[in-house]
C-alpha angles and dihedrals in degrees: 000000000000093000089052092050088048093054091048090051093051092047093052091044089057091046090052091052090049094050089046093054093044091051090053095046108110122203118182091330096311133098107214106146109077092065091055094049089048097057093041088055091050090053088052087061100256118150105275093201091059092041091050091052090050088049094053095049093043093053097043102039095072102030112019119189135135088250092056090046093053095044091048091049092053090051093046099044100048098064091048091054092043092052093050092048095047090050092046093054094034097239122146114248100232123200092243092054089053088051088054091047090048088054092050092050087059096059095093088064088071091062111026098072102038135282105258118130092253090055093048090051091048090051093047089048088051092051092050095048089046092055092045091050091045088057091049093049090045093053097044089044089062088061095047104034106023109030100017126224093278090110133051109267121252119247091260091050093046092050090044090051091048091054091049092048088050091052095046089051089052091055096043091046091052092062105090142146111208088332092310105131126195086201093086091057091055093041093055092050096047096043091054092051095045091045093057096041107045149007094255102083092107090049091050091050091047092053093047092049091049091051092052092049090049089047099063107341090260100157090164094065091039092057091049092051093048092048094051089052091052093048093049091050092050091050094043095105093053089067139249096305091056092047091051096046094043095048092046092046091057092056093046092048091052091049092046094047098044099030093198099170092160089071094044089240089160093057094050089046087054092051090052092051092049088052090054091043092050091058091044091054098049119115111265093244089055095042093050092049091052091049089050091051094045096046131067101264111174097196098267093151097062089042090055088051089056090060092042091052089047089056091047089050091050090054092050093046094051091049089051089048092051089049091052090047089055090048090051091052092047091052092050094044090052092059106110102180110197114231118248115276089248088067092053104048090116091056092044090048090054092050091053093048090050094052096042103039102023094102099021115123092212093056093101095050092045093052088043093058092042093047088221141048122302089244090078090056095055095044095096090047091053088046091056092048092051096043098043099026093243141044124225134194088264090065095053111113115246090243091065097035092059099044115010115094091195102066095125088052090048092055092048092050094051091051092044092049093048093048093047093051094048088050090051093045092052091050091048092050090048091052089047091048091051090048090049092050091048090050092053090047089050089048093050092050089047089050092053090048089048092053092043088051092052091052093045092050091066112101112242114230112212112212101212094165091056088046091057091050094047090051091050092047093052093047089056091060093044100261118130115200119205091205139356126196124181117181138164143175088197123045092225097051121063131192113199131187117190124182114208141162122270094256091055100043096093098036114125091215089077091064092040093055092047092051091049095048098041094042094229139075119272133200126204109248098183146349117207135167110261099180138329108316096359134093134204111224118197119202131179134187107281116245118248091247142037131188133230110213137204135173140183129187143171141186128247109267106272096011124125096213141020117253087207120092120195134199135184104173135161102230088185137344087276103037131066127184126207113186141166119196112193114198118210107268124348141280133049098326094050090047092051091055095047092047091050092051095043093047087053091050093050094046093049094046091049089052089060098246114153122258098250094047093045095056095040091055093046092049091050091051093047093046088059092060116106093217116081097226099141117193129219109207124197114179137169118191109196122201103213093196095057104018092235116143127197116211113206115184132180112178092331129134126251123291128209140220119206109210131187087263113033130318141278129220120215113213124212129192119178139104119259121269116274101026096094126015093222099050111136122205125245107244129187135161129219133176118235122206130204111296095014113142124220119208126189122179136183121237088258086072096044094047090054103042104359125227086287089061088050092049090048092054091047091052095046096047113058096179118143092209108097091199093057092048090049093054093045092052091050095047092051092050092048090056088063101041143346095189095113141034112272131205135176128186120186129181129182117203116217135175118249109235 
């Protein structure tokens, strides 16, 4: 809080100095400037009470009289009252209204100093100059208080700033004590700073010289000031010492040659030298900060940080991707798939022999007669238990049937061992399946991070020239942008962020100005709150195409809900997804399954995961569900920049593209999602042209009229309205059957003009 208060105090201290200098600025025997500055600052939302106090002090400290006090009170009180009334009645305080109030506040001038025609003319001249200066301060105030000085000023702002500088110079030059002017001290300091920070030192010197000439017709001092500015600019490349020495030398040479001791030129020259020396002796840190403030910095430093941070982020993303790849490898290496039971009969036979004969006293005699272990004798019995799932008395080897009293136990052991192994094998397979699914998920996330890392690695190019042109274009239509950032990693694709006030956030002129300056259409990608009363608008280069959409759907006769879930979603400004997910059966349960599947599809796609990985992961997740609600997925992902469409089908019927000449059927061959955990989708890519119509249907449509019926309706109806075509196809299918849920999605690609 202390830091904020400190900034406010500094800001108002500078405003007080500005009002004081404007109040002292004399122009042909009148003082018209402080009033214009006061009303411009009120418009820019500074406290009118504090400004009014500054105004009273400024107007009375140099020329005190009761007339000056009355006139100053009128000018100071009116904006306070107007501000209060506008806030009370919730009416915006427009700049033209403040101009009217400013004119009203000047009325006392026509009566306080007499009523002669010369006085009336002087008062009228004061009023006109006040209004003109109000407009200049208002215009330049936009650049300082609203938009900030990040961008190069417009022509109007530059001219207004020049007028303001001229008036401030008049006020400062008018402060003298026996012709000793502190002006020269400040001029020496400012000239050195501006010379070292920009190319505008000669312009600065010219404006100051013009102001001094207008102040009292002092062409002699004006020439000296302009000469010092030219010499400083000429010596700029030699460094700060050369600038300091050169500019001081000019003053001293003029003083020596002219020797005008009556005007105390030596003292003023000394003041100028002290100003230059004061800047030269500043600590480097303070000096560099002043150079930055007095120059035309466009925020290159923070933009460089953006690219540096992007490279740092790239390194981190790649590191995380590598970690995930290692995790994927570890999961795959940890899979220990148990061999089928058929390959382990020897092991199982030994296990049966161990349990049956381990403590039997006849074990030695049995093995003596067999000439080997008893495990070889039960091998065929174990084989039967594994092959058929159980072992019977018929399968008992003759050796055991004739001499072993534990045959029933033997049969039970064989069945038990086979069942235990099958159960263990099933658990092992489930664990391996889970590890495989986790590895695929980790691989998918690693792929997303890898793609994101590649995107982040690209160096962003900030288009500062275009930013300036956009700023000027918006200002021409009355929109003041607090900040504009235009960047690209491809010269043909722009990304624009514009910070504007609440009242300008929805104005179409923002989009129009961007399109004119960038030379391409743009679309708004987002609109978010930036701070109180301001919004951040994000625009991107518009894709070459867009798509008109239509859909039609119906329930199965007697059903309370459709098992079909439809989606027509913008995944990004350049990608559009059309999808039908058909749950098995109809009704609420089928709809729950299809909604779940399609929500997964949308979420994964918006996360940027590739098609094959998305569908594989979703299929794995659905296959783990206990319910057998299999999903048929029919999806088309349209790239609106290129016109390419990726058809992705899992258990879905054919789709169709209506072209200018004929139509094309898109086949699909794949099981629905959730039946098997290793089902892969059918993926194909087609290129759409301007005017092509895309048609997706659920199996309720194809079971009623077939894809041939859909093609027939497409050929018979040449409508360019996708909604109309979708309704016609649905109506035709319903005439044949209503025994299933039916859905139709249509989309017509068109070129953006």
